[in-house]
N, C-alpha and C positions, 0 to 999 in steps of 0.2 A: 753523368746526368744533368750537370748544371746547364751545360752546352745545350741537352734536350730541351731543358725547361725555357730556356732563352728561345729557342726555335719555336716552342708553343706560344710565349709570349709576342714573339714577331709575327707569329701566323695568326693569332687572334685580334692583335691588331691592324693587321692588313686585313683580315675579312671584314672587321667592323669598320674600317674605311671603306670597302668596297660596299658595304650595306649602306652605309650612312649617305654616300654619293649618290644621286639619284641618277646621274648620268652614265654609272659606269654599268657593265653588263658581266663583270666579273664576280658576281657574288658566289656562285657554284664553285669557282676555283678557289675564291679566299677560304671557304668552310672545307674543301678538299686539303687545302693545306694544314686547317686546324685539325682535320683526323689524322693526316700523316704525322703531323709533329706529336700528336698525342699518343700515336701508335709508337713512335720511336721512343718517347717518354717512356712508356709501359716496357718495352724492350728493355731500356737500360736498367728500370728497377726491378724487373723480375727476368731472370736470363731465360735464352730462347730455349735451351735444354730442357729447362723446368715447364715452359709452357707445352712444348711438345709431349715430355712425359705426361703431364696431366691428360693432353687432349687424347693419348694413347690409351691410357688408364679408365677414361671415362668413356672408350669407345668398346670396352669389353664389357661383357653381362654383367661383371660383379661391379665394375664402375658404373653402370647405369643403375643398380639397385642401390649404391651409395648415394648418387646423384639423387635418385628419388627419394631416399630416405631424407637427404638434406632439405630437400624441397618441401617434403612434408612438416619435418620440424620447424622450418621457415614459416609454412602455413599456420601451424598450430601456435606458432609464439605471436604472429602478427594477429591471428584471430582472437587470441586470449586478451592481446593487448586492446584490440578493437573493443571486445565485449566488456572489457573493464572500464573503459572509458565510457561505453554507453551507459551501463549501470550507474556509474558515478554522475553523469548529466542527469538522467531521468530522477535518481534519487534526489537530486538537488533542487530539481525543478518541481517534484511531489510535496519535498517539506516546504518550500516556499508556499506552494498552494495549499497547503494543509494549514500553515500559520494565517494565511488570507483567508480560512473557512469559503474555498472556491470549490462549487463541483467538479470542476476540472481535475481536480486532485485524483479522484478515482478513475477518470479516463486516462489522464497520464499514467497511473499505476499499472493499468490494465495494459495499456500499450508498450509499456517498457517491456513487461514480458512477452508480447508478440514481435517486438522488435530483436530481443536477445534470441527469441527462440529462431527467427529468420537468418540472424548472423550464425547461429550455430549450423542451420541447414546448410548456408553458403560454405562454411567450413568444412563439413562434411563431405558437402558435393566436390570443393575441390581436391580434397584428399582422395575420395574417389576416382578422380579424374586423372590425377597423377600416378596411380597404384595400378596398373593394369588387371592385376589379380582381383583386387575388389572390385573393379566395375565389371569384371566377367562374371564374379559371383552374384554381384546384384543383378546384371542382368539375367542370369539363370533362375534365380529367385523371382524377379517379375514375371518371366515366361513361365515358370511352371509352379506360379503362387497363387492359384485360385484358390486351393483349400487354406494355403497360410493366410491368405487375405479374410477369408471368411471367419478364422480362428480369430486373427487379431482384432477383425471388426467387432466379434461378440464380447473379447476381452477390454477391447477401447470404448465399449457403448458408454460405461458409466462416466468415463473420463471427456469424452466427445460430449455428453449431457452436460457436464458441469461446465465445460468450456462454454457450450450454446447458453447456459443459464447465466454465465457470468456477463456474455454480451448483452443478455435481456436485461439483467441489473443494471449495466452501464446505460442502456438506452433508455430506459424508464424511469432508473433514477429511483427507487423505493427508499433506499439510503446510500449515504456516500461516506468517505473516509471522514472520520471525526465524528460521526452520527452515535448518540448512546440508544441501544437496540436492546429489547428484550424478546426473546423467542419463548413463547410460553411452551410449547411443545417439549423443548428442552429444559426448559427452566432455567435458562442462562442471561445475564444481563450484562451488557458490556459495552466497550467504544470499538467501533470498525478503526481497525489499524491498518488493515490492506486488504486488497482484493485482487487475487491472482486468477491466472488460466483455470486453475481447478478449485479453488477454495477461498472463504473469505475468513479473516483472521479477527475475533472479538478479544478484547483485553479487559479481563472483569476487574472489581474493586479489589481483589486479592493480588492484582497484578500478574495475573496468569492469562496465558494467550489461548484461547479456545480455536481450534481450527475445525470448519465447518464447510463441507462442499457446497459449491455455489448451487449444484441442484435442489439439496436441502433448503437454502436459503431462499431459493427462488421458488419453491413451493410452499413454504411456511407462513403461516400467519405471523407478523412482525409488529410488534409495538416500538414506532421510531419517535423518540421523546424531542426529536431535533427537527422532525418534519413539518413544514408550515412553520405555525407559532411556536416559539420556544417557550412561552410561560407555561409553567406546570402548576396545577394545582393539587396538594396532596391532602390525604384525609388524617386527621389526627384524632384519635378515637380514645375517651378514656373513661373508665368504668368506675362509679363510685357506688358508695352503699346506699340503700334505701333509707337509711337513718338518717343519712349527710343533708345540708342543705343544699338543694338543687339549684334554685335562683344564684346564691353565693356562688357556689362552684362555677356556674356558668360565666358569672361575670368575673372571677379571677380568671378563668381560661380565656375569654376575651381580652383581658388586660394585659396578661402575659404575652399572647400573640402579638397584639398591636404595639409592644412595647421591642419586640424583637427588630434590630436594625435592618435585618434581610427580607422582614415581610413587604410584600407590593401590594400597594393600594391598586385595587383594581376599579374602583369607583369612577363612574361617569361623572361629568360636570353638574349635571342635573341631579346624580344621586348624592352629591356632595352638599348641591344648596337646599334639598330636603333631608339634610342631615341624616342618611343613612348610616347605619353603623359600619366602622371601618373594618370590623371582624364579623364573619357568619358563624355564631354557633347555635347548636340545636340539642336538644334531647333526641338522640337517633334511635333508641331501642330501651325497652323496659323489658330487660333478660329477665332470668329466672332469678340470679343472684346478683343482680347489677343494673345500675341505671346508667346506659352508654351514652357520654357525651361526646357530640362531633365538632370540630373547630375546622374550618377550610383553611389552608395553608398556601397562599399564592407567593411563588419566587419567580426570577428572572428566567430560571432553567432546572433541571432537574437536580443537577448536583448541589445548587443553593439551597433548593427546597429541601433535600435530605439531610443536609446539615443543620438548617432552621429545625426540623422535626426533632433531631436527636438533641438539640440544644433546649427545646421545649420540655421534652420529656424529663429531663434533669430539672429544669427551673420549676415546673408544676410539682415535681414529688416535693420540693424544699416548700414549695408556698401553699400547697394544701395540708402538709404536715404542720405548719405554721397556723394556718387558718382552722385547723380541726376538721377538716373534708376529710373522710376515710376513703381510702380505694378500696373497691370490691375485689377479693381474691378468693380462691377454694380455701374452706378451712371445714374440720370436724368437729362436732360437739359430741364429747361422750356423757351419757346420762348412765348412772351408776344407782342402781336400786339395790 
């Protein structure tokens, strides 16, 4: 075997010399020497009788079946590795785009499923091409599959509609991955986590994932808290009793809102020069059993504004109790005669 490997080395060196030398015309002869030396080395490693036995085995019907099985296993193994690499590469790209708040994150996430579906189709086609039985069955089904195609078309109508709706969502971008949405018809609010070929995934504040078909999302009225300007204004309504001092309650409400660190000052320079109030507070309604006060809470985004509203409900309860302002709440007076 060592002698054969030495022959390989000498043949490769000779072939390289022939190729490097521009004046020689013996390149083919050098490559032929390499092939002969490799054949001799393989013959030394694998005995000739084993090679002949394998050739004879794979020439039989059973041997051909085994060979096809090995090829199918190899195709599936390589295909799974390629699909895994594609998934990891796209997942990494989507994660980076999401961190950068890029609208291309949705396109990349959708494209990931298209590419993976294409890879699976290539794997399936390769397996069918290797196995004649599968190829003949598929050909027969395609030749006599008019009724099957009709049934499959009806069954896949919803799925195809969702795929088409997913493409429309990606093209017109009513929302992208990372946006906070509210779907009033479903009474669902959450953050867009993923957009697949079939559905959109929303993660709610309870950390639950809600899966909604793209056809539903494309046809529904959607409130997008991150579309365009991300500043948000929440309404804080407080009901006090008619016996309470309304002006004092309005002043306390304005003070508490202005003192919160997350409150966003939206006044223009002209309004500041005119000394317009920092916080807008009003008497919203004179209800049956309460005077409804309203403050406008401006925040940089929906999450910050929601947290600010919760903080103010707590601080206003303590402040109103301290200042003698009574909250209105349902109660019953029993008169005994």
